[in-house]
N, C-alpha and C positions, 0 to 999 in steps of 0.2 A: 504493500500500500504506500502511496505517496503521502508523506506527512509534512510536505512543504518545508523541509529542512529540519524538522524535529526527529527525534529517535526515541524509542521506548524499549527498554530492556526488562524482560520479565524474570524476576528472581524466584518465581513459583508462588503458588497460593494467591495472596492479594498484595504482594510486595513488588513494586516495580519502580524503575527510575525513568523519568522523562528528561531527556536532554533537549532543551529548546533550541531553536535556530540560532539564538545568540550565545549558546554555550552554557546556560545554567543547567545544573544537575539537580533535579528535584526528586526526592524519594517519597513515595506514598507508603505509609504503614510498615515501618521496619520490623520484620520478623524474619530473621536470617539464620542465626546459629542453630536454633531448634526447629527450623523449617525443613521437613523431610523432602520437600520438592526443590529446595535451593541447591544448585550445583556448587561443588566445592570451590570452583574458581571464582565464584561470586561472594564467598564468605567474607572476604576483605573488601569493604565497600569503597574505600578511598574518600577523597574530598567531596563533600556535598555543599551545594549552595543553600538548599532549603529542604525541610522535612514537613510533610503534610500528614496529619493524623485524622483518620475518619471517625474512629471510636476506640474505646479502651479495652476491648477483648484481647486476650493474650496473643492471638494469632494475627494481631494488627499492631500491637504496641509492645510486644515482648522484648524487642531489642531497641526500643526508642531511646532509652536513657543511655545505653552504651554506645549506640550509633551516633547520637548527638555529641557525646564526649570525644569520640574518635574522629568524626567527620567535620566537626566544627562548622556547622551551617550558620548562615547569617540570620535565618529565621526558622522557628519551629512553630507551625500553625496548628491550632486546635480550637475546639469550642471551649468557653471559659472554664468549665468545671474540670475538664481533662487538662487544660493548660495549667491550672492551679496545681494539679497533682504532679505534673511534669516539673514545675518549678520547685515543688517541695522535695523532689528527688535530685535537685541540683542542676537541672537542665537550663542552659543559658539561652538568651535570645528568643524566649517564648512569646508568641503573640496569640492572645485569646480574643477571638471575635466570634460573630454569630451569623446565623442563617440570613441570607440576603445581603450580607456585607461583602465588600470587595477590598482586598489588600494588595497593594502594589509592591511586588518584590524588587522592582527596579527594571521597568520595561516589560515585565511579565505580571499579569494581573490574575489573582486567584479569588474567585467568588464562592462563598460557602452556600451549599444547597441542602435541602431537606433529604433525609433518608428514613426509610421505614424499618427500624431495627432497634434492638436494645443496646445499652451501653453501661457495663459494669466493669470496674477495674479491680482485678485481683491483686491485693496488696497484703502479703503474708497470709494470715488466716481470715482476713476480712475482705468483703467486696465493697468497694467505694463507688458511689454514684458518680458517673463520669459525664453528666449532662446527656444530651441526645446524640445519637449517631448522625453523621452528616456525609455529604458528598461535596465535590468541588468541580467547578469549571475553570480550567486553566486556559487563559488567553495568552498565546505566545506573542513575541515581539512583532511578528508579521501578520497577526490576526488569526492564525490557526488555533482552533479551540478543541479542547479535549474535555469531555464530561467524565469525571472519575466518580462513579456512583457510590463507591464504598459498599458495605454490606447493606442490602436492602431488599424488600419485596417491590414488585411493581406498584405504583400508586398513581392516581389519576392526574396529579399535578405535574407529572413528567411532561404533559402537554405544554405546561407553562415553561418548563426548562427548555424544551425544544423551540418554542416560539420566541422566548425572550433572549436566549443565548445563541441559538443556532449552532450547536456543536458540529464539528466535522467528524469526530470519532467519539463513540461511547465505550467506556470500559466498564462492563457489567459482570456481576457474579452470575454463575449458572449452575452451581453445584447442587442446589436443592438442600433440604433438611434445615440448615442454618440460615439460608438465604433463598432467594427465588431460584427456581429451576429453569430449564430451557424454555418451557412454554411461557412462563411469566416474563422471562427476558425477551422472548420474541414479541410478546404483547407490548412490553416496554418500548421496543423499537418501533412498533406501530404508533405509539403515542409520541415518541420523540421525533420521529421522521429524520433520523440521522443516517447518513449514507454508509456508515461502517461501524462494526462492533468488534471489540477485542474481548473475548470471554475470559474470565479469571475465576478464582475461588472454586475450583473443581478438581477432583481426583486426588486431593491431598490426603483425605481420610476415606475409609470405606463408605461412610454415610454420604459422601458427596458424589452422587451418582450421575449428575448431569454431564453431558458431553457436547462438544461442538457439532457433532453429527446430529444429535437430537435437537440442537438449536436450529440448525439449517432446516430440518424437517418441520419444526414448529413455525418458522418464518413462512414456509409455504402454506401451512395450515391456516394461518391468519391473513394470507394474501399479501404479505409484506415482500415486495419484489425489489430487486436492484440493490439489496443490502450486501455489502462485502463482509464476510465473516473472516476476521484476521486470526487464523488458527496457528498460533506459535507455541513453541514448547519452552519450558523453563530454561533459562540460559540464553535464549535467542534474543536478537534485537531486530526490530522493524524500523523502517525509515532510512 
C-alpha cells in the first residue's frame, strides 16, 4: 500500500511504530518483551519521538514505562487518568488530554477519538481505573491520516470519525473475544468509508480467532467493495 511517505512496522498484537514522512517515530501501545508475537529483532526499540497509549490493559501498556525510559520520547500521550498513572511511575514528558482534543507533536497532529472498550491498569495486586479506552487519528506532515482505533467494538459514531477526519488507513482489531471480530471490523469499514484496513490484535492468544481471510469474507458480506486489506505479518513494514 502507498502510505504517501509514511511507514508502519508491526511488532505483533497491537504494538506498532508509525514513521511519518518527516521522520518521526511514533509507537502505539508498547508491549514488547512479553509479547509472544514480537520478533526478537524488534525487542530493542531504539529512539522514539512519541508514544501513544490507547488504554491501560497489560497487552497495551506492559512495556510503556521501560520503553519511555529507554527510548526517551518527546511526548507520551494518554487520557488523563492513564497519564497520571504513567507519571506516578516516573515517566517523563507525559501529556494527558481527552477525546476530541488534538495535540501537535511538531508538524504531526494527533486527535484522540472514542473507543468502545474497558480500561483497567494492573498495578501489583490492584486494578486502577485508567479512564476510558481511546483511539487516535494521526495526521502526518503531508496530510496522510491514519485512524488507530485501539481496542474497540464497532460503534455507530465511527461514521463521524470517517466524515470528520477522512482517514486514509484504518488500523482495527479483528481478533474477537476481547475486541471486535472480523464481521464487526468489516461493518466498521462500512461506517468509516476508509479505503484500506490494517488488521491487528489477532492470533496472539488462542481466544483471538479472527483472521484477515475472515475479514475479507465479511467485507463482501456487507457489500463493502474496493477496500484494501493490508495483511502483514509481525516484523514486517509497509510503506
